[in-house]
C-alpha positions as CSV (number, residue, x, y, z in Angstrom):
1,G,-0.1,0.0,0.1
2,A,2.7,2.6,-0.3
3,V,4.8,3.7,-3.1
4,S,8.8,3.9,-2.5
5,V,10.2,6.5,-4.7
6,W,14.2,7.2,-5.2
7,D,15.8,10.2,-6.4
8,C,17.9,8.4,-9.7
9,S,20.0,12.0,-10.1
10,G,23.7,12.4,-9.8
11,D,25.7,9.5,-8.8
12,G,22.1,7.7,-8.8
13,P,19.8,6.4,-5.6
14,A,22.9,3.8,-4.1
15,G,22.7,4.3,-0.3
16,T,20.0,7.1,-0.2
17,T,16.5,5.8,1.5
18,P,13.3,6.7,-0.6
19,I,11.1,8.8,0.1
20,V,7.7,6.7,0.9
21,L,4.0,7.7,-0.1
22,R,2.0,6.3,1.9
23,L,-2.2,6.4,1.8
24,H,-3.2,3.0,0.0
25,D,-5.0,0.7,2.0
26,A,-5.1,-2.0,-1.1
27,P,-2.2,-3.2,-2.7
28,I,-1.4,-0.8,-5.4
29,E,-2.0,-1.7,-8.8
30,Q,-1.1,1.6,-11.3
31,L,1.6,4.3,-11.0
32,A,2.4,7.0,-13.7
33,Y,4.5,9.4,-13.4
34,Q,4.6,12.9,-16.1
35,R,6.6,12.2,-18.9
36,K,8.5,16.1,-18.1
37,G,6.5,17.5,-14.7
38,K,7.3,15.9,-11.1
39,L,3.8,14.5,-10.5
40,L,3.2,10.9,-9.6
41,A,-0.4,9.3,-9.7
42,S,-1.1,6.2,-8.1
43,G,-4.5,3.9,-8.3
44,C,-5.2,0.6,-5.8
45,G,-7.4,-2.3,-6.0
46,E,-10.5,-0.1,-4.1
47,G,-10.5,2.7,-6.4
48,L,-8.0,4.8,-4.9
49,V,-6.2,7.9,-7.0
50,A,-3.5,9.4,-6.0
51,L,-1.8,12.6,-7.1
52,W,1.6,13.3,-5.6
53,Q,4.9,15.5,-5.4
54,P,7.3,13.4,-4.6
55,G,9.7,15.4,-2.6
56,K,7.8,18.1,-2.0
57,H,5.2,16.8,-0.2
58,K,4.2,14.2,1.8
59,A,1.0,14.0,1.6
60,P,-1.2,13.4,-1.4
61,L,-1.6,17.1,-3.5
62,A,-5.6,15.7,-4.5
63,I,-7.3,12.1,-4.3
64,A,-9.9,10.8,-5.9
65,V,-12.5,7.4,-5.4
66,M,-13.4,5.3,-8.7
67,P,-16.6,3.1,-8.2
68,G,-14.5,0.5,-9.2
69,G,-10.5,-1.4,-8.9
70,T,-8.3,1.0,-10.4
71,S,-7.1,-0.2,-13.7
72,Q,-5.6,2.2,-16.1
73,L,-3.4,5.3,-15.2
74,R,-2.2,7.8,-18.0
75,W,-1.1,11.5,-18.3
76,S,-2.0,13.6,-21.6
77,P,1.1,13.9,-24.0
78,D,1.7,18.1,-22.8
79,D,1.1,15.9,-19.0
80,D,-1.7,18.7,-18.0
81,L,-4.9,15.4,-18.0
82,L,-4.9,12.7,-15.7
83,A,-7.4,9.5,-16.9
84,A,-8.4,7.0,-14.5
85,G,-10.0,4.0,-15.4
86,D,-11.3,1.7,-13.4
87,S,-12.3,-2.3,-14.2
88,L,-16.2,-1.6,-14.0
89,G,-15.7,0.9,-17.5
90,S,-15.6,4.2,-16.0
91,V,-12.9,6.5,-17.1
92,C,-12.7,10.0,-14.8
93,V,-9.8,13.2,-15.9
94,F,-8.1,15.5,-13.6
95,Q,-6.5,18.3,-14.5
96,N,-3.1,18.7,-13.6
97,P,-3.3,20.7,-10.0
98,K,-0.5,23.4,-11.6
99,T,1.7,23.2,-8.5
């Protein structure tokens, strides 16, 4: 239920402690980083979708609950929109909060 993020810049993550993002009670089934941004989306089997900015905030920037378990997370090519799909066929589109 937690996401671990290592900083791979510079000399890489060897010997460093990861950032741990905790929110989900169910297993995380989907993760999606922006292509050029710093936002990470996570989705779990209970349909909880969270938007994170690892390294800047420990708490999620936004949370949404889908009717079914999260099955897809995809950022638009310009990183402005995040589409979330669930196991029941629902789709929700979120706009980047411009952190």
